[in-house]
C-alpha positions in Angstrom: 16.0 15.6 -17.0 18.1 17.6 -13.5 21.2 15.3 -12.8 20.6 15.9 -9.3 16.7 13.9 -9.6 18.9 10.9 -9.8 20.4 11.0 -6.9 18.5 9.9 -3.1 18.8 12.8 -0.5 21.9 13.4 1.8 20.1 14.5 5.5 20.9 15.0 8.6 19.8 13.1 11.3 16.2 15.2 12.5 15.3 15.7 8.4 15.7 11.8 8.7 13.4 11.3 11.2 11.4 13.7 9.6 11.5 12.3 5.8 10.9 8.5 7.9 7.3 9.6 8.5 6.4 10.1 4.8 7.2 6.3 3.5 5.1 5.4 6.9 2.1 7.6 6.4 1.8 5.7 3.2 1.9 2.5 4.5 5.8 1.5 3.0 8.5 0.1 5.1 11.9 1.6 5.7 14.7 -0.3 6.1 17.8 0.8 7.8 22.0 -0.7 7.3 24.6 1.6 8.6 28.6 1.3 7.6 31.7 3.2 7.0 31.6 2.6 3.5 35.1 3.7 2.9 36.2 2.7 -1.3 33.0 1.5 -2.7 33.3 -1.8 -3.8 30.8 -5.0 -5.6 30.5 -5.7 -2.0 29.3 -2.7 -0.8 26.6 -2.4 -3.8 25.3 -5.6 -3.3 24.9 -5.6 0.0 22.7 -2.3 -0.2 21.3 -3.9 -3.5 20.1 -6.9 -1.2 19.1 -4.3 2.1 16.9 -2.3 -0.2 15.1 -5.7 -1.4 13.8 -6.0 2.0 11.5 -3.3 2.0 10.0 0.1 0.2 12.7 2.0 1.2 16.7 2.6 2.5 18.4 4.8 4.9 21.8 5.0 5.2 23.6 5.6 8.0 27.2 6.5 7.2 29.7 6.9 9.7 31.6 10.7 9.7 35.0 11.2 9.2 36.0 11.1 13.1 33.9 8.0 13.8 35.8 6.1 10.8 38.6 7.0 12.5 38.5 5.8 16.1 37.1 2.5 14.6 39.3 2.1 11.2 42.1 3.8 12.7 44.4 7.1 11.8 44.9 6.2 8.4 41.1 5.5 7.5 38.9 7.4 5.9 40.2 7.0 2.5 37.6 8.7 1.1 36.1 11.8 3.1 32.7 12.1 4.4 31.1 14.3 1.6 32.3 12.0 -1.3 31.2 8.4 0.4 27.7 10.7 1.4 27.2 11.6 -2.6 28.9 8.1 -3.9 25.9 5.9 -1.9 23.1 8.8 -3.1 23.6 7.9 -6.5 23.2 3.9 -6.0 19.5 3.4 -7.3 19.0 1.1 -3.7 20.0 4.6 -1.6 16.8 6.5 -0.7 18.4 8.5 2.1 21.9 9.0 3.4 22.1 10.7 6.8 25.5 10.3 9.0 26.3 9.8 11.9 29.5 10.3 14.8 29.0 7.3 16.8 30.5 4.5 16.8 27.6 2.5 16.6 24.6 3.5 15.4 21.5 3.3 18.5 21.1 6.6 18.5 20.2 7.3 15.2 18.0 3.9 15.2 15.9 5.7 18.2 15.3 8.7 16.0 14.6 6.7 12.8 12.6 3.5 13.6 12.7 1.8 10.8 10.8 -1.4 10.6 14.1 -3.6 9.2 17.9 -3.2 10.8 20.3 -5.1 8.3 23.6 -6.3 9.0 25.3 -8.4 6.8 25.7 -11.9 8.3 29.5 -11.8 9.7 27.1 -10.7 12.6 25.5 -11.9 15.1 22.1 -10.8 16.1 22.2 -11.3 19.8 25.6 -9.5 19.8 24.6 -6.4 17.7 25.0 -3.3 20.1 22.3 -1.5 18.5 19.1 -4.9 18.9 17.7 -3.6 21.8 16.1 0.0 20.3 15.3 -1.9 16.9 13.1 -3.9 19.0 12.3 -2.0 21.5 10.3 0.4 18.2 8.9 -3.2 17.0 11.8 -3.3 14.1 13.2 -6.5 13.1 17.3 -7.2 12.4 17.7 -9.0 9.3 21.3 -10.2 8.5 22.5 -10.0 5.1 24.4 -13.1 2.8 27.9 -12.4 3.5 30.3 -12.1 0.4 33.7 -13.4 1.8 36.5 -11.5 -0.3 34.9 -8.6 -0.3 36.4 -5.4 1.6 38.0 -2.5 1.7 40.6 -3.4 4.2 41.8 -6.0 1.0 40.6 -4.0 -1.9 43.4 -1.4 0.5 45.8 -3.8 0.4 45.5 -4.9 -3.5 46.0 -1.4 -4.3 48.9 -0.6 -2.1 50.6 -4.0 -3.4 50.7 -2.8 -7.0 51.6 0.2 -6.4 54.5 -0.4 -3.9 55.3 -3.8 -6.3 55.2 -1.7 -9.2 
């Protein structure tokens, strides 16, 4: 078997929206989530597996490098977009990875129109800027149980502490 067959797809927004028609026509539900996913860790993997369990296919909206810098500061991302996308696409839970440049995913959600949009329960549904567009297209929002103590910021801090102290 060719190893490429083991990866999910990395698509642009138009291609992801076109791909979305396939599972819809087959009566399958599509779940969407989004994030920076910089320095992938166990918390990310658990969240993505949970998100995928909410439907039949998972699309991950991945912030491009410029939007990560705007959201997280000038020293991020640690891992460039192409590598973050490839790593996510290698996870069994992820069917499609699609990059986007905005800080929040309303525009991409308007194009892809998932059945379910997932976020961590560290957020409140009524505070999500994308809530309106998800509900407008008949989707629903589901909040994943938040696992404390597993964040990219904490991972980076541990790495720095070990290398600077050692």
